[in-house]
C-alpha positions as CSV (number, residue, x, y, z in Angstrom):
1,M,-4.4,9.3,19.0
2,F,-4.5,12.5,17.0
3,N,-7.3,11.6,14.6
4,E,-8.5,15.2,14.1
5,I,-6.9,18.6,13.8
6,T,-9.3,21.6,14.3
7,I,-8.3,24.9,12.8
8,G,-11.1,27.4,13.6
9,P,-14.3,26.0,11.9
10,L,-12.2,23.5,9.9
11,T,-11.7,19.9,11.1
12,L,-9.1,17.8,9.4
13,H,-9.0,14.0,9.8
14,T,-5.3,13.1,10.1
15,Y,-5.7,9.7,8.4
16,G,-7.2,11.3,5.3
17,L,-4.6,14.1,5.5
18,M,-1.7,11.7,5.5
19,I,-3.2,9.7,2.6
20,G,-3.5,12.9,0.6
21,L,0.1,13.9,1.4
22,G,1.1,10.4,0.3
23,F,-0.6,10.7,-3.0
24,L,0.9,14.1,-3.7
25,A,4.4,13.0,-2.7
26,A,4.0,9.9,-5.0
27,Y,2.9,11.9,-7.9
28,A,5.6,14.5,-7.5
29,M,8.2,11.7,-7.3
30,C,6.9,10.0,-10.5
31,Y,6.7,13.2,-12.4
32,Y,10.3,14.2,-11.5
33,R,11.7,10.8,-12.2
34,G,9.7,10.5,-15.4
35,K,11.2,13.7,-16.7
36,K,14.7,12.8,-15.6
37,M,14.4,9.4,-17.4
38,K,13.1,11.2,-20.5
39,M,10.0,9.0,-20.8
40,E,8.0,10.2,-23.7
41,K,4.9,12.1,-22.8
42,S,5.5,11.0,-19.2
43,G,3.6,13.9,-17.7
44,D,0.3,13.2,-19.5
45,I,0.5,9.5,-19.0
46,L,1.5,9.7,-15.4
47,Y,-1.4,12.1,-14.7
48,G,-3.8,9.4,-16.2
49,I,-2.1,6.6,-14.3
50,F,-2.3,8.7,-11.1
51,W,-6.1,8.9,-11.3
52,C,-6.4,5.3,-12.5
53,A,-4.3,4.1,-9.5
54,I,-6.4,6.2,-7.1
55,I,-9.7,5.0,-8.4
56,G,-8.6,1.4,-8.9
57,G,-7.0,1.4,-5.5
58,L,-10.0,2.8,-3.7
59,V,-12.4,0.4,-5.4
60,G,-9.9,-2.5,-4.8
61,T,-9.5,-1.8,-1.1
62,R,-13.3,-1.9,-0.7
63,L,-13.9,-4.9,-2.9
64,L,-11.3,-7.1,-1.1
65,Y,-12.8,-6.0,2.3
66,Y,-16.2,-7.1,1.1
67,I,-14.8,-10.5,0.0
68,V,-13.0,-11.0,3.4
69,E,-16.1,-9.9,5.3
70,I,-18.8,-11.9,3.4
71,P,-19.9,-13.9,6.5
72,E,-20.3,-10.6,8.5
73,I,-22.1,-8.9,5.6
74,I,-24.6,-11.7,5.4
75,K,-25.4,-11.1,9.0
76,D,-25.4,-7.3,8.7
77,P,-25.8,-5.9,5.1
78,S,-25.5,-2.4,6.5
79,I,-21.7,-3.0,6.4
80,L,-21.9,-2.5,2.6
81,W,-22.5,1.2,2.9
82,D,-20.5,1.9,6.1
83,F,-17.5,3.7,4.6
84,K,-16.0,4.9,7.8
85,N,-13.7,1.9,7.8
86,G,-13.2,-1.3,6.0
87,Y,-10.3,-0.9,3.5
88,V,-7.7,-3.6,2.7
89,V,-4.4,-2.3,1.5
90,Y,-3.7,-5.4,-0.7
91,G,-6.9,-4.7,-2.6
92,G,-5.7,-1.2,-3.3
93,I,-2.4,-2.4,-4.7
94,I,-4.0,-5.0,-6.9
95,G,-6.8,-2.8,-8.0
96,G,-4.4,0.1,-8.8
97,I,-2.1,-2.1,-10.8
98,L,-4.9,-3.6,-12.9
99,V,-6.6,-0.4,-13.7
100,S,-3.3,1.3,-14.5
101,W,-2.4,-1.7,-16.8
102,L,-5.7,-1.3,-18.6
103,Y,-5.1,2.5,-19.0
104,C,-1.6,1.8,-20.5
105,R,-3.1,-0.7,-22.9
106,I,-5.7,1.8,-24.1
107,K,-3.0,4.5,-24.5
108,K,-0.7,2.0,-26.2
109,V,2.3,2.7,-24.0
110,S,4.7,0.3,-22.2
111,F,3.0,-0.7,-18.9
112,I,6.2,-2.3,-17.6
113,E,8.2,1.0,-17.9
114,Y,5.6,2.9,-15.9
115,F,5.2,-0.1,-13.5
116,D,8.9,0.4,-12.6
117,L,8.5,4.1,-12.3
118,V,5.4,4.0,-10.1
119,M,6.1,1.3,-7.6
120,P,8.8,3.2,-5.6
121,A,6.2,6.0,-5.3
122,V,3.6,3.5,-4.0
123,A,6.0,2.5,-1.2
124,L,6.5,6.2,-0.5
125,A,2.7,6.8,-0.3
126,Q,2.3,3.8,1.9
127,G,4.8,5.3,4.4
128,F,2.7,8.3,4.7
129,G,-0.5,6.2,4.9
130,R,0.9,4.2,7.8
131,I,1.6,7.4,9.7
132,G,-2.1,8.1,9.2
133,C,-2.9,4.7,10.6
134,F,-0.8,5.5,13.7
135,L,-2.5,8.8,14.3
136,A,-6.0,7.2,13.9
137,G,-5.1,4.1,15.9
138,C,-6.1,1.6,13.3
139,C,-3.9,-1.4,12.1
140,Y,-2.7,-1.7,15.7
141,G,-0.3,-4.3,17.1
142,K,-0.6,-7.0,19.8
143,E,-0.3,-6.3,23.5
144,T,3.3,-6.2,24.6
145,S,5.4,-5.7,27.7
146,G,8.3,-4.6,25.7
147,A,10.1,-1.3,26.2
148,F,9.1,0.1,22.8
149,S,5.3,0.2,22.8
150,I,2.4,2.6,22.2
151,T,-0.7,3.1,24.4
152,F,-3.8,4.7,22.9
153,H,-6.3,6.5,25.1
154,T,-8.9,7.9,22.8
155,S,-8.8,5.6,19.8
156,A,-12.0,4.4,18.1
157,F,-10.1,1.4,16.7
158,A,-7.3,0.2,19.0
159,P,-7.9,-1.0,22.6
160,N,-7.3,2.0,24.9
161,G,-5.1,1.9,28.0
162,V,-3.1,-1.1,26.8
163,A,0.5,-1.2,25.7
164,L,0.7,-2.4,22.1
165,V,3.4,-3.2,19.5
166,P,3.7,-0.1,17.3
167,T,3.1,-1.9,14.1
168,Q,2.1,1.2,12.2
169,I,5.5,2.9,13.0
170,Y,7.4,-0.3,12.0
171,S,5.4,-0.4,8.8
172,S,6.0,3.2,8.0
173,I,9.8,3.0,8.6
174,L,9.9,-0.1,6.4
175,D,7.9,1.6,3.6
176,F,10.3,4.6,3.6
177,L,13.3,2.3,3.5
178,H,11.6,0.3,0.8
179,Y,11.1,3.5,-1.2
180,G,14.8,4.4,-1.0
181,L,15.9,0.9,-1.9
182,L,13.6,0.8,-4.9
183,L,15.0,4.1,-6.2
184,L,18.5,2.6,-6.1
185,I,17.3,-0.4,-8.0
186,L,15.5,1.8,-10.5
187,R,18.6,3.8,-11.2
188,S,20.8,0.8,-11.8
189,Q,18.4,-1.8,-13.3
190,K,19.4,-3.5,-16.5
191,K,16.0,-4.6,-17.7
192,D,12.5,-3.1,-17.4
193,G,10.5,-4.9,-14.7
194,E,13.2,-5.4,-12.1
195,T,12.1,-2.6,-9.9
196,A,8.5,-3.7,-10.0
197,A,9.5,-7.3,-9.2
198,A,11.6,-6.0,-6.3
199,Y,8.6,-4.1,-4.9
200,L,6.4,-7.2,-5.0
201,I,9.1,-9.4,-3.4
202,F,10.1,-7.0,-0.6
203,Y,6.7,-5.7,0.3
204,S,5.2,-9.2,0.4
205,A,8.0,-10.5,2.7
206,G,7.8,-7.5,5.0
207,R,4.1,-7.6,5.2
208,F,4.1,-11.4,5.9
209,V,6.4,-10.9,8.9
210,L,4.6,-7.8,10.3
211,E,1.3,-9.7,10.3
212,F,2.5,-11.8,13.2
213,F,2.6,-8.6,15.3
214,R,-0.8,-7.3,14.3
215,G,-3.5,-7.2,17.0
216,D,-6.5,-6.4,14.9
217,L,-7.3,-10.1,14.2
218,A,-10.8,-9.6,12.9
219,R,-9.5,-9.2,9.4
220,G,-10.2,-12.7,8.1
221,S,-7.9,-15.7,7.8
222,V,-7.1,-18.6,5.5
223,G,-6.1,-21.5,7.6
224,V,-3.3,-20.5,9.9
225,L,-2.5,-17.4,7.8
226,S,-4.1,-14.0,7.9
227,T,-5.7,-12.9,4.7
228,S,-2.8,-10.5,4.1
229,Q,-0.3,-13.3,4.7
230,F,-2.1,-15.5,2.3
231,I,-2.1,-12.9,-0.4
232,S,1.6,-12.1,0.3
233,V,2.5,-15.6,-0.7
234,F,1.1,-15.1,-4.2
235,T,2.4,-11.6,-4.6
236,F,5.9,-12.8,-3.5
237,L,5.8,-15.6,-6.1
238,A,4.5,-13.1,-8.7
239,G,7.6,-10.9,-8.0
240,I,9.9,-13.9,-8.3
241,V,8.3,-15.0,-11.6
242,L,8.5,-11.4,-13.0
243,L,12.2,-11.2,-12.0
244,I,13.0,-14.5,-13.7
245,Q,11.1,-13.6,-16.8
246,R,12.9,-10.2,-17.1
247,K,16.3,-11.9,-16.5
248,H,15.6,-14.4,-19.4
249,A,14.5,-11.4,-21.5
250,L,17.8,-9.7,-20.8
251,E,19.7,-12.9,-21.8
252,R,17.9,-13.1,-25.1
253,V,18.9,-9.6,-26.1
């Protein structure tokens, strides 16, 4: 749709621009909340987690894409070094969490505290990222005859000239609402880990439902479920387990 913005000799890709804005907004939110919550050395640690999350997230998105696309890669190995597309959000979430956990272990700080602090910011960044998806035309929805639809005309990803469910817009709205809800939970939580658990539960449930409206079906599947729906089942259960574990920890105090 509006994949590029040209300002004189400078061309900006709107998808990358929105991803960048999302990262900056997420870091600003974490830094502000960290200071307000008086987390010791939060600035230095958050700076490290910020880069760990970005690096782990970028690597994770690509690795999960490779896993999902193994049959296609066997047919055409050039996919391995085609970086124009081929990124899976769930891989970024998992990769970012794992690398950030490792960083906190090395720094000997409580991962769960920063897990709570960072996850609302992740939802915020995802909201910006889905706007980028909308502008680029990727992650598009199924064909629809409904009143609320979007028709692309110059997209390199979505089918052009066809009314589609605006899944990117729905996702972005849900992500921003998710961000606000997680902030409320963070401010009132009684035990570390509750906000992180809420992120896993809410995001997984929302993503599972939205997958039914996605039209880009060539993203792999596990039985009757899309790859993202399959992963959502496990991240949802992980959130439930974490919430129960933190509740029991509170009862033991």
